[in-house]
N, CA, C and O atoms as CSV, one atom per row, in Angstrom:
chain,resi,resn,atom,element,x,y,z
A,1,MET,N,N,78.731,35.749,186.803
A,1,MET,CA,C,78.698,37.149,186.408
A,1,MET,C,C,78.208,37.243,184.964
A,1,MET,O,O,78.623,36.471,184.099
A,2,LYS,N,N,77.333,38.188,184.729
A,2,LYS,CA,C,76.775,38.384,183.393
A,2,LYS,C,C,77.844,38.920,182.436
A,2,LYS,O,O,78.639,39.784,182.804
A,3,THR,N,N,77.855,38.397,181.202
A,3,THR,CA,C,78.767,38.907,180.177
A,3,THR,C,C,77.988,39.789,179.206
A,3,THR,O,O,76.925,39.408,178.717
A,4,VAL,N,N,78.529,40.959,178.938
A,4,VAL,CA,C,77.949,41.883,177.972
A,4,VAL,C,C,78.892,41.941,176.777
A,4,VAL,O,O,80.067,42.279,176.920
A,5,SER,N,N,78.368,41.607,175.588
A,5,SER,CA,C,79.172,41.639,174.362
A,5,SER,C,C,78.934,42.942,173.630
A,5,SER,O,O,77.803,43.279,173.279
A,6,VAL,N,N,80.021,43.673,173.403
A,6,VAL,CA,C,79.923,44.959,172.722
A,6,VAL,C,C,80.991,45.057,171.641
A,6,VAL,O,O,81.904,44.236,171.558
A,7,VAL,N,N,80.846,46.089,170.818
A,7,VAL,CA,C,81.824,46.387,169.776
A,7,VAL,C,C,82.233,47.845,169.915
A,7,VAL,O,O,81.475,48.671,170.425
A,8,ALA,N,N,83.442,48.150,169.454
A,8,ALA,CA,C,83.939,49.522,169.519
A,8,ALA,C,C,84.674,49.850,168.227
A,8,ALA,O,O,85.388,49.017,167.667
A,9,ALA,N,N,84.481,51.087,167.765
A,9,ALA,CA,C,85.140,51.559,166.550
A,9,ALA,C,C,86.277,52.495,166.904
A,9,ALA,O,O,86.086,53.466,167.635
A,10,VAL,N,N,87.451,52.205,166.389
A,10,VAL,CA,C,88.576,53.120,166.495
A,10,VAL,C,C,88.627,53.836,165.141
A,10,VAL,O,O,89.233,53.362,164.181
A,11,ILE,N,N,87.969,54.988,165.106
A,11,ILE,CA,C,87.821,55.734,163.856
A,11,ILE,C,C,89.057,56.594,163.646
A,11,ILE,O,O,89.393,57.439,164.476
A,12,ARG,N,N,89.728,56.365,162.519
A,12,ARG,CA,C,90.960,57.101,162.191
A,12,ARG,C,C,90.694,58.093,161.081
A,12,ARG,O,O,89.931,57.826,160.152
A,13,HIS,N,N,91.341,59.253,161.194
A,13,HIS,CA,C,91.312,60.243,160.121
A,13,HIS,C,C,92.517,61.167,160.299
A,13,HIS,O,O,92.700,61.771,161.356
A,14,GLU,N,N,93.321,61.264,159.266
A,14,GLU,CA,C,94.496,62.151,159.282
A,14,GLU,C,C,95.319,62.001,160.561
A,14,GLU,O,O,95.620,62.986,161.235
A,15,ASN,N,N,95.678,60.765,160.883
A,15,ASN,CA,C,96.545,60.456,162.030
A,15,ASN,C,C,95.943,60.817,163.383
A,15,ASN,O,O,96.668,61.010,164.359
A,16,LYS,N,N,94.625,60.908,163.438
A,16,LYS,CA,C,93.952,61.152,164.715
A,16,LYS,C,C,92.895,60.083,164.922
A,16,LYS,O,O,92.429,59.453,163.972
A,17,ILE,N,N,92.525,59.890,166.184
A,17,ILE,CA,C,91.534,58.891,166.576
A,17,ILE,C,C,90.383,59.598,167.279
A,17,ILE,O,O,90.589,60.504,168.087
A,18,PHE,N,N,89.157,59.161,166.952
A,18,PHE,CA,C,87.943,59.775,167.480
A,18,PHE,C,C,87.570,59.147,168.817
A,18,PHE,O,O,87.420,57.929,168.918
A,19,ALA,N,N,87.422,59.977,169.835
A,19,ALA,CA,C,87.028,59.540,171.175
A,19,ALA,C,C,85.745,60.252,171.577
A,19,ALA,O,O,85.539,61.416,171.234
A,20,THR,N,N,84.878,59.541,172.311
A,20,THR,CA,C,83.615,60.134,172.741
A,20,THR,C,C,83.478,60.051,174.259
A,20,THR,O,O,84.020,59.155,174.906
A,21,GLN,N,N,82.729,61.025,174.812
A,21,GLN,CA,C,82.487,61.069,176.255
A,21,GLN,C,C,81.038,60.685,176.514
A,21,GLN,O,O,80.115,61.278,175.956
A,22,ARG,N,N,80.852,59.692,177.362
A,22,ARG,CA,C,79.491,59.199,177.640
A,22,ARG,C,C,78.631,60.289,178.251
A,22,ARG,O,O,79.076,61.054,179.106
A,23,GLY,N,N,77.385,60.342,177.792
A,23,GLY,CA,C,76.471,61.357,178.281
A,23,GLY,C,C,75.406,60.829,179.221
A,23,GLY,O,O,74.524,61.579,179.638
A,24,TYR,N,N,75.473,59.535,179.565
A,24,TYR,CA,C,74.405,58.942,180.367
A,24,TYR,C,C,74.916,57.689,181.079
A,24,TYR,O,O,75.993,57.176,180.775
A,25,GLY,N,N,74.119,57.213,182.028
A,25,GLY,CA,C,74.362,55.911,182.640
A,25,GLY,C,C,75.428,55.887,183.722
A,25,GLY,O,O,75.941,56.919,184.155
A,26,GLU,N,N,75.738,54.668,184.138
A,26,GLU,CA,C,76.670,54.429,185.235
A,26,GLU,C,C,78.055,55.027,184.963
A,26,GLU,O,O,78.737,55.472,185.886
A,27,PHE,N,N,78.457,55.034,183.702
A,27,PHE,CA,C,79.801,55.504,183.360
A,27,PHE,C,C,79.783,56.888,182.707
A,27,PHE,O,O,80.685,57.230,181.943
A,28,LYS,N,N,78.752,57.681,183.013
A,28,LYS,CA,C,78.630,59.033,182.455
A,28,LYS,C,C,79.927,59.812,182.676
A,28,LYS,O,O,80.552,59.726,183.734
A,29,ASP,N,N,80.309,60.563,181.666
A,29,ASP,CA,C,81.506,61.417,181.652
A,29,ASP,C,C,82.800,60.658,181.350
A,29,ASP,O,O,83.827,61.287,181.092
A,30,GLY,N,N,82.776,59.330,181.376
A,30,GLY,CA,C,83.968,58.571,180.999
A,30,GLY,C,C,84.158,58.595,179.493
A,30,GLY,O,O,83.187,58.675,178.740
A,31,TRP,N,N,85.397,58.526,179.059
A,31,TRP,CA,C,85.703,58.548,177.621
A,31,TRP,C,C,85.802,57.118,177.107
A,31,TRP,O,O,86.279,56.219,177.800
A,32,GLU,N,N,85.336,56.932,175.870
A,32,GLU,CA,C,85.287,55.606,175.273
A,32,GLU,C,C,85.394,55.714,173.756
A,32,GLU,O,O,85.291,56.794,173.174
A,33,PHE,N,N,85.602,54.556,173.144
A,33,PHE,CA,C,85.493,54.468,171.700
A,33,PHE,C,C,84.032,54.192,171.390
A,33,PHE,O,O,83.417,53.363,172.061
A,34,PRO,N,N,83.454,54.857,170.394
A,34,PRO,CA,C,82.027,54.674,170.120
A,34,PRO,C,C,81.719,53.249,169.672
A,34,PRO,O,O,82.558,52.563,169.089
A,35,GLY,N,N,80.497,52.827,169.960
A,35,GLY,CA,C,80.046,51.488,169.612
A,35,GLY,C,C,78.868,51.122,170.485
A,35,GLY,O,O,78.131,51.995,170.943
A,36,GLY,N,N,78.689,49.829,170.718
A,36,GLY,CA,C,77.572,49.422,171.558
A,36,GLY,C,C,77.378,47.923,171.552
A,36,GLY,O,O,78.252,47.167,171.127
A,37,LYS,N,N,76.213,47.503,172.033
A,37,LYS,CA,C,75.921,46.083,172.206
A,37,LYS,C,C,75.670,45.385,170.870
A,37,LYS,O,O,75.146,45.968,169.922
A,38,VAL,N,N,76.063,44.124,170.837
A,38,VAL,CA,C,75.789,43.267,169.686
A,38,VAL,C,C,74.414,42.636,169.913
A,38,VAL,O,O,74.177,41.997,170.938
A,39,GLU,N,N,73.514,42.820,168.950
A,39,GLU,CA,C,72.168,42.249,169.051
A,39,GLU,C,C,72.180,40.796,168.555
A,39,GLU,O,O,73.045,40.418,167.765
A,40,PRO,N,N,71.230,39.989,169.015
A,40,PRO,CA,C,71.162,38.595,168.555
A,40,PRO,C,C,71.089,38.523,167.024
A,40,PRO,O,O,70.331,39.256,166.390
A,41,GLY,N,N,71.886,37.629,166.453
A,41,GLY,CA,C,71.875,37.438,165.008
A,41,GLY,C,C,72.810,38.352,164.231
A,41,GLY,O,O,72.971,38.181,163.022
A,42,GLU,N,N,73.428,39.317,164.899
A,42,GLU,CA,C,74.344,40.243,164.233
A,42,GLU,C,C,75.782,39.758,164.343
A,42,GLU,O,O,76.167,39.149,165.342
A,43,THR,N,N,76.566,40.029,163.318
A,43,THR,CA,C,78.008,39.864,163.450
A,43,THR,C,C,78.531,41.102,164.170
A,43,THR,O,O,77.853,42.130,164.189
A,44,PRO,N,N,79.717,41.028,164.759
A,44,PRO,CA,C,80.279,42.231,165.378
A,44,PRO,C,C,80.377,43.398,164.386
A,44,PRO,O,O,80.104,44.544,164.743
A,45,GLU,N,N,80.764,43.104,163.154
A,45,GLU,CA,C,80.893,44.172,162.149
A,45,GLU,C,C,79.544,44.817,161.852
A,45,GLU,O,O,79.453,46.040,161.740
A,46,GLU,N,N,78.494,44.005,161.724
A,46,GLU,CA,C,77.148,44.551,161.481
A,46,GLU,C,C,76.692,45.406,162.655
A,46,GLU,O,O,76.112,46.474,162.464
A,47,ALA,N,N,76.954,44.937,163.860
A,47,ALA,CA,C,76.575,45.693,165.055
A,47,ALA,C,C,77.283,47.043,165.084
A,47,ALA,O,O,76.684,48.054,165.448
A,48,LEU,N,N,78.545,47.058,164.705
A,48,LEU,CA,C,79.314,48.304,164.742
A,48,LEU,C,C,78.777,49.318,163.735
A,48,LEU,O,O,78.642,50.500,164.053
A,49,VAL,N,N,78.473,48.862,162.529
A,49,VAL,CA,C,77.898,49.756,161.516
A,49,VAL,C,C,76.578,50.339,162.030
A,49,VAL,O,O,76.342,51.541,161.908
A,50,ARG,N,N,75.716,49.486,162.605
A,50,ARG,CA,C,74.417,49.941,163.118
A,50,ARG,C,C,74.585,50.923,164.271
A,50,ARG,O,O,73.950,51.978,164.287
A,51,GLU,N,N,75.434,50.584,165.231
A,51,GLU,CA,C,75.617,51.443,166.407
A,51,GLU,C,C,76.165,52.830,166.029
A,51,GLU,O,O,75.700,53.843,166.552
A,52,ILE,N,N,77.135,52.872,165.138
A,52,ILE,CA,C,77.709,54.166,164.745
A,52,ILE,C,C,76.676,54.999,163.992
A,52,ILE,O,O,76.640,56.222,164.135
A,53,LYS,N,N,75.839,54.345,163.192
A,53,LYS,CA,C,74.763,55.064,162.500
A,53,LYS,C,C,73.780,55.637,163.523
A,53,LYS,O,O,73.350,56.784,163.401
A,54,GLU,N,N,73.424,54.829,164.538
A,54,GLU,CA,C,72.471,55.277,165.558
A,54,GLU,C,C,73.061,56.372,166.446
A,54,GLU,O,O,72.398,57.376,166.711
A,55,GLU,N,N,74.290,56.190,166.904
A,55,GLU,CA,C,74.889,57.115,167.876
A,55,GLU,C,C,75.439,58.380,167.244
A,55,GLU,O,O,75.384,59.451,167.848
A,56,LEU,N,N,75.976,58.266,166.022
A,56,LEU,CA,C,76.728,59.379,165.434
A,56,LEU,C,C,76.221,59.808,164.056
A,56,LEU,O,O,76.810,60.684,163.422
A,57,ASP,N,N,75.130,59.193,163.593
A,57,ASP,CA,C,74.547,59.506,162.284
A,57,ASP,C,C,75.601,59.479,161.175
A,57,ASP,O,O,75.643,60.351,160.308
A,58,THR,N,N,76.444,58.459,161.230
A,58,THR,CA,C,77.575,58.358,160.307
A,58,THR,C,C,77.687,56.927,159.793
A,58,THR,O,O,77.496,55.966,160.538
A,59,ASP,N,N,78.000,56.806,158.505
A,59,ASP,CA,C,78.255,55.487,157.913
A,59,ASP,C,C,79.756,55.245,157.935
A,59,ASP,O,O,80.548,56.107,157.555
A,60,ILE,N,N,80.134,54.038,158.394
A,60,ILE,CA,C,81.554,53.707,158.474
A,60,ILE,C,C,81.869,52.451,157.667
A,60,ILE,O,O,80.991,51.642,157.366
A,61,ALA,N,N,83.132,52.316,157.330
A,61,ALA,CA,C,83.671,51.072,156.804
A,61,ALA,C,C,84.434,50.430,157.951
A,61,ALA,O,O,85.327,51.045,158.534
A,62,VAL,N,N,84.081,49.192,158.271
A,62,VAL,CA,C,84.753,48.472,159.349
A,62,VAL,C,C,85.979,47.779,158.778
A,62,VAL,O,O,85.894,47.042,157.796
A,63,GLY,N,N,87.113,48.025,159.407
A,63,GLY,CA,C,88.366,47.443,158.963
A,63,GLY,C,C,88.779,46.253,159.812
A,63,GLY,O,O,87.945,45.517,160.339
A,64,GLU,N,N,90.063,46.088,159.927
A,64,GLU,CA,C,90.652,44.954,160.641
A,64,GLU,C,C,90.324,44.996,162.131
A,64,GLU,O,O,90.266,46.065,162.739
A,65,ARG,N,N,90.110,43.806,162.707
A,65,ARG,CA,C,89.897,43.734,164.155
A,65,ARG,C,C,91.228,43.972,164.841
A,65,ARG,O,O,92.240,43.368,164.485
A,66,ILE,N,N,91.220,44.856,165.830
A,66,ILE,CA,C,92.431,45.185,166.585
A,66,ILE,C,C,92.622,44.186,167.717
A,66,ILE,O,O,93.706,43.631,167.898
A,67,ALA,N,N,91.555,43.968,168.474
A,67,ALA,CA,C,91.659,43.107,169.657
A,67,ALA,C,C,90.275,42.817,170.207
A,67,ALA,O,O,89.297,43.482,169.863
A,68,ARG,N,N,90.212,41.812,171.067
A,68,ARG,CA,C,89.035,41.601,171.914
A,68,ARG,C,C,89.504,41.893,173.334
A,68,ARG,O,O,90.410,41.239,173.850
A,69,ILE,N,N,88.889,42.861,173.941
A,69,ILE,CA,C,89.210,43.236,175.315
A,69,ILE,C,C,88.227,42.525,176.243
A,69,ILE,O,O,87.012,42.623,176.067
A,70,GLU,N,N,88.758,41.819,177.220
A,70,GLU,CA,C,87.933,41.174,178.249
A,70,GLU,C,C,88.199,41.930,179.546
A,70,GLU,O,O,89.343,42.026,179.992
A,71,TYR,N,N,87.129,42.469,180.156
A,71,TYR,CA,C,87.331,43.289,181.353
A,71,TYR,C,C,86.206,43.032,182.350
A,71,TYR,O,O,85.032,43.006,181.982
A,72,ASP,N,N,86.575,42.843,183.610
A,72,ASP,CA,C,85.585,42.637,184.671
A,72,ASP,C,C,85.277,43.948,185.374
A,72,ASP,O,O,86.091,44.468,186.137
A,73,TYR,N,N,84.081,44.476,185.102
A,73,TYR,CA,C,83.556,45.598,185.880
A,73,TYR,C,C,82.877,44.991,187.115
A,73,TYR,O,O,82.624,43.787,187.136
A,74,PRO,N,N,82.577,45.791,188.139
A,74,PRO,CA,C,81.983,45.215,189.355
A,74,PRO,C,C,80.683,44.437,189.102
A,74,PRO,O,O,80.454,43.410,189.742
A,75,ALA,N,N,79.837,44.902,188.189
A,75,ALA,CA,C,78.520,44.277,188.005
A,75,ALA,C,C,78.432,43.335,186.805
A,75,ALA,O,O,77.442,42.616,186.672
A,76,PHE,N,N,79.433,43.318,185.931
A,76,PHE,CA,C,79.353,42.484,184.731
A,76,PHE,C,C,80.739,42.295,184.118
A,76,PHE,O,O,81.685,43.017,184.433
A,77,HIS,N,N,80.826,41.300,183.232
A,77,HIS,CA,C,82.046,41.069,182.453
A,77,HIS,C,C,81.819,41.644,181.061
A,77,HIS,O,O,80.810,41.350,180.419
A,78,LEU,N,N,82.752,42.458,180.600
A,78,LEU,CA,C,82.652,43.063,179.276
A,78,LEU,C,C,83.552,42.310,178.304
A,78,LEU,O,O,84.731,42.077,178.572
A,79,SER,N,N,82.972,41.940,177.177
A,79,SER,CA,C,83.730,41.360,176.077
A,79,SER,C,C,83.570,42.318,174.899
A,79,SER,O,O,82.490,42.414,174.316
A,80,MET,N,N,84.654,43.030,174.548
A,80,MET,CA,C,84.573,44.116,173.569
A,80,MET,C,C,85.460,43.830,172.363
A,80,MET,O,O,86.686,43.802,172.467
A,81,ASP,N,N,84.810,43.619,171.208
A,81,ASP,CA,C,85.546,43.469,169.952
A,81,ASP,C,C,85.798,44.859,169.380
A,81,ASP,O,O,84.871,45.648,169.196
A,82,CYS,N,N,87.063,45.144,169.104
A,82,CYS,CA,C,87.466,46.490,168.689
A,82,CYS,C,C,88.028,46.444,167.265
A,82,CYS,O,O,88.875,45.611,166.943
A,83,PHE,N,N,87.544,47.344,166.435
A,83,PHE,CA,C,87.915,47.365,165.027
A,83,PHE,C,C,88.386,48.746,164.588
A,83,PHE,O,O,87.913,49.763,165.095
A,84,TRP,N,N,89.316,48.774,163.647
A,84,TRP,CA,C,89.631,50.019,162.959
A,84,TRP,C,C,88.416,50.385,162.118
A,84,TRP,O,O,87.711,49.498,161.637
A,85,ALA,N,N,88.162,51.664,161.936
A,85,ALA,CA,C,87.026,52.100,161.114
A,85,ALA,C,C,87.354,53.431,160.455
A,85,ALA,O,O,88.157,54.219,160.954
A,86,GLU,N,N,86.709,53.653,159.324
A,86,GLU,CA,C,86.844,54.922,158.603
A,86,GLU,C,C,85.466,55.439,158.258
A,86,GLU,O,O,84.550,54.662,157.987
A,87,VAL,N,N,85.321,56.759,158.269
A,87,VAL,CA,C,84.058,57.391,157.925
A,87,VAL,C,C,83.847,57.299,156.413
A,87,VAL,O,O,84.722,57.668,155.630
A,88,LEU,N,N,82.671,56.799,156.016
A,88,LEU,CA,C,82.290,56.794,154.604
A,88,LEU,C,C,81.481,58.036,154.279
A,88,LEU,O,O,81.728,58.705,153.276
A,89,SER,N,N,80.497,58.344,155.146
A,89,SER,CA,C,79.688,59.548,154.976
A,89,SER,C,C,79.072,59.918,156.312
A,89,SER,O,O,78.848,59.062,157.168
A,90,GLY,N,N,78.801,61.205,156.479
A,90,GLY,CA,C,78.228,61.690,157.733
A,90,GLY,C,C,79.209,62.591,158.461
A,90,GLY,O,O,80.383,62.681,158.101
A,91,ASP,N,N,78.704,63.258,159.492
A,91,ASP,CA,C,79.489,64.278,160.190
A,91,ASP,C,C,79.741,63.964,161.659
A,91,ASP,O,O,80.070,64.869,162.426
A,92,LEU,N,N,79.596,62.703,162.073
A,92,LEU,CA,C,79.824,62.326,163.470
A,92,LEU,C,C,79.042,63.227,164.429
A,92,LEU,O,O,79.622,63.903,165.279
A,93,VAL,N,N,77.717,63.222,164.277
A,93,VAL,CA,C,76.814,64.001,165.116
A,93,VAL,C,C,76.657,63.301,166.466
A,93,VAL,O,O,76.367,62.106,166.512
A,94,LEU,N,N,76.844,64.033,167.560
A,94,LEU,CA,C,76.745,63.428,168.897
A,94,LEU,C,C,75.287,63.327,169.318
A,94,LEU,O,O,74.691,64.315,169.746
A,95,ARG,N,N,74.710,62.131,169.197
A,95,ARG,CA,C,73.314,61.908,169.582
A,95,ARG,C,C,73.200,61.383,171.005
A,95,ARG,O,O,72.187,61.610,171.666
A,96,GLU,N,N,74.230,60.680,171.489
A,96,GLU,CA,C,74.165,60.093,172.827
A,96,GLU,C,C,75.343,60.507,173.702
A,96,GLU,O,O,75.334,60.254,174.906
A,97,HIS,N,N,76.331,61.125,173.129
A,97,HIS,CA,C,77.527,61.507,173.882
A,97,HIS,C,C,77.497,62.999,174.178
A,97,HIS,O,O,76.863,63.775,173.463
A,98,GLU,N,N,78.190,63.390,175.243
A,98,GLU,CA,C,78.182,64.814,175.588
A,98,GLU,C,C,79.357,65.569,175.002
A,98,GLU,O,O,79.339,66.799,174.937
A,99,ALA,N,N,80.385,64.840,174.572
A,99,ALA,CA,C,81.541,65.509,173.969
A,99,ALA,C,C,82.296,64.500,173.117
A,99,ALA,O,O,82.110,63.289,173.237
A,100,ALA,N,N,83.156,65.035,172.249
A,100,ALA,CA,C,84.019,64.183,171.431
A,100,ALA,C,C,85.274,64.967,171.093
A,100,ALA,O,O,85.274,66.197,171.063
A,101,ARG,N,N,86.346,64.222,170.839
A,101,ARG,CA,C,87.610,64.861,170.449
A,101,ARG,C,C,88.349,63.967,169.470
A,101,ARG,O,O,88.263,62.741,169.536
A,102,TRP,N,N,89.073,64.597,168.564
A,102,TRP,CA,C,90.022,63.887,167.714
A,102,TRP,C,C,91.365,63.976,168.419
A,102,TRP,O,O,91.859,65.073,168.681
A,103,LEU,N,N,91.956,62.836,168.726
A,103,LEU,CA,C,93.194,62.802,169.497
A,103,LEU,C,C,94.354,62.280,168.655
A,103,LEU,O,O,94.222,61.295,167.928
A,104,THR,N,N,95.487,62.956,168.767
A,104,THR,CA,C,96.706,62.449,168.151
A,104,THR,C,C,97.262,61.342,169.036
A,104,THR,O,O,96.802,61.143,170.160
A,105,LYS,N,N,98.243,60.634,168.527
A,105,LYS,CA,C,98.887,59.574,169.309
A,105,LYS,C,C,99.384,60.133,170.643
A,105,LYS,O,O,99.248,59.481,171.678
A,106,GLU,N,N,99.955,61.333,170.623
A,106,GLU,CA,C,100.505,61.948,171.840
A,106,GLU,C,C,99.412,62.384,172.812
A,106,GLU,O,O,99.676,62.533,174.005
A,107,GLU,N,N,98.191,62.591,172.323
A,107,GLU,CA,C,97.088,63.070,173.162
A,107,GLU,C,C,96.197,61.943,173.701
A,107,GLU,O,O,95.254,62.209,174.446
A,108,LEU,N,N,96.483,60.704,173.337
A,108,LEU,CA,C,95.578,59.616,173.699
A,108,LEU,C,C,95.335,59.498,175.203
A,108,LEU,O,O,94.246,59.103,175.621
A,109,TYR,N,N,96.323,59.832,176.013
A,109,TYR,CA,C,96.140,59.719,177.469
A,109,TYR,C,C,95.644,61.024,178.102
A,109,TYR,O,O,95.666,61.165,179.324
A,110,SER,N,N,95.200,61.973,177.280
A,110,SER,CA,C,94.773,63.272,177.817
A,110,SER,C,C,93.317,63.286,178.270
A,110,SER,O,O,92.855,64.290,178.810
A,111,VAL,N,N,92.584,62.190,178.059
A,111,VAL,CA,C,91.196,62.115,178.518
A,111,VAL,C,C,91.071,60.963,179.517
A,111,VAL,O,O,91.939,60.092,179.583
A,112,ASP,N,N,89.989,60.968,180.286
A,112,ASP,CA,C,89.767,59.979,181.339
A,112,ASP,C,C,88.987,58.787,180.771
A,112,ASP,O,O,87.761,58.729,180.857
A,113,TRP,N,N,89.738,57.831,180.183
A,113,TRP,CA,C,89.138,56.668,179.541
A,113,TRP,C,C,88.480,55.736,180.549
A,113,TRP,O,O,88.931,55.617,181.688
A,114,LEU,N,N,87.412,55.077,180.117
A,114,LEU,CA,C,86.850,53.984,180.906
A,114,LEU,C,C,87.874,52.842,180.916
A,114,LEU,O,O,88.655,52.716,179.973
A,115,PRO,N,N,87.885,52.007,181.967
A,115,PRO,CA,C,88.953,51.009,182.110
A,115,PRO,C,C,89.145,50.074,180.920
A,115,PRO,O,O,90.283,49.841,180.512
A,116,ALA,N,N,88.076,49.533,180.352
A,116,ALA,CA,C,88.237,48.609,179.223
A,116,ALA,C,C,88.813,49.335,178.007
A,116,ALA,O,O,89.643,48.781,177.286
A,117,ASP,N,N,88.375,50.567,177.782
A,117,ASP,CA,C,88.878,51.346,176.655
A,117,ASP,C,C,90.348,51.706,176.864
A,117,ASP,O,O,91.120,51.777,175.908
A,118,LEU,N,N,90.722,51.930,178.112
A,118,LEU,CA,C,92.122,52.223,178.424
A,118,LEU,C,C,93.018,51.043,178.043
A,118,LEU,O,O,94.131,51.240,177.556
A,119,GLU,N,N,92.536,49.823,178.262
A,119,GLU,CA,C,93.304,48.644,177.844
A,119,GLU,C,C,93.514,48.634,176.332
A,119,GLU,O,O,94.563,48.214,175.841
A,120,LEU,N,N,92.505,49.101,175.603
A,120,LEU,CA,C,92.615,49.136,174.140
A,120,LEU,C,C,93.681,50.129,173.686
A,120,LEU,O,O,94.363,49.891,172.689
A,121,ILE,N,N,93.830,51.237,174.405
A,121,ILE,CA,C,94.838,52.249,174.042
A,121,ILE,C,C,96.216,51.600,173.929
A,121,ILE,O,O,96.950,51.861,172.975
A,122,GLY,N,N,96.564,50.766,174.886
A,122,GLY,CA,C,97.863,50.095,174.854
A,122,GLY,C,C,98.038,49.271,173.592
A,122,GLY,O,O,99.126,49.234,173.017
A,123,LYS,N,N,96.979,48.611,173.160
A,123,LYS,CA,C,97.053,47.800,171.950
A,123,LYS,C,C,97.154,48.680,170.697
A,123,LYS,O,O,97.864,48.340,169.750
A,124,ILE,N,N,96.446,49.800,170.699
A,124,ILE,CA,C,96.493,50.720,169.553
A,124,ILE,C,C,97.896,51.293,169.385
A,124,ILE,O,O,98.405,51.391,168.268
A,125,LEU,N,N,98.512,51.666,170.492
A,125,LEU,CA,C,99.825,52.289,170.438
A,125,LEU,C,C,100.883,51.322,169.913
A,125,LEU,O,O,101.923,51.755,169.419
A,126,HIS,N,N,100.630,50.029,170.014
A,126,HIS,CA,C,101.585,49.046,169.519
A,126,HIS,C,C,101.213,48.528,168.133
A,126,HIS,O,O,101.774,47.542,167.654
A,127,THR,N,N,100.255,49.211,167.492
A,127,THR,CA,C,99.846,48.833,166.144
A,127,THR,C,C,100.502,49.751,165.139
A,127,THR,O,O,100.405,50.974,165.242
A,128,LYS,N,N,101.162,49.163,164.177
A,128,LYS,CA,C,101.767,50.011,163.153
A,128,LYS,C,C,100.669,50.669,162.320
A,128,LYS,O,O,99.578,50.122,162.161
A,129,GLY,N,N,100.969,51.817,161.808
A,129,GLY,CA,C,100.032,52.494,160.946
A,129,GLY,C,C,99.202,53.559,161.620
A,129,GLY,O,O,98.479,54.293,160.946
A,130,LEU,N,N,99.284,53.665,162.940
A,130,LEU,CA,C,98.461,54.668,163.609
A,130,LEU,C,C,98.817,56.063,163.155
A,130,LEU,O,O,97.931,56.838,162.798
A,131,CYS,N,N,100.057,56.392,163.160
A,131,CYS,CA,C,100.446,57.777,162.841
A,131,CYS,C,C,101.424,57.818,161.671
A,131,CYS,O,O,102.360,58.617,161.656
A,132,GLU,N,N,101.199,56.967,160.716
A,132,GLU,CA,C,102.079,56.973,159.545
A,132,GLU,C,C,101.532,57.920,158.508
A,132,GLU,O,O,102.124,58.075,157.440
C-alpha cells in the first residue's frame, strides 16, 4: 500500500482551534486540519509553512509536534505529522477549502472530521494548554 506523508497545523488563537472543510477531491466536505504533502527535500516544518501559505495565504510559526498519526485509508496509508501553530501574519484566506471554523474545546466534535484528523482530536484534548 502506498504511503502518503503529510503535515497538519493545529492553529490556536484565543482558546480556539482552526478547522477547514475540504473543497475538492475524494474527501470533499470532510473537515480537517490545514496542511498538505511533504515535498522531497523538505522538513515537515518547512512543508507546513509552505502549505499554509499556499492554502490560506497566511504565515505561521510552527510549534511543538503533537503527534504522528498513522491511518489506513482504503487506497493508501497516511502518515501525518501534526504540529501546534500560530498565525504570524495573514487573514486565513480560504483558497482551497469551502469553509472554515474556529472551534472551542467543547465544539471540536461538532464537525464531520476525516478519520485521521479525528484521531488527532483525541490527542489534542489530552494536551495541556489547549484552553488555558
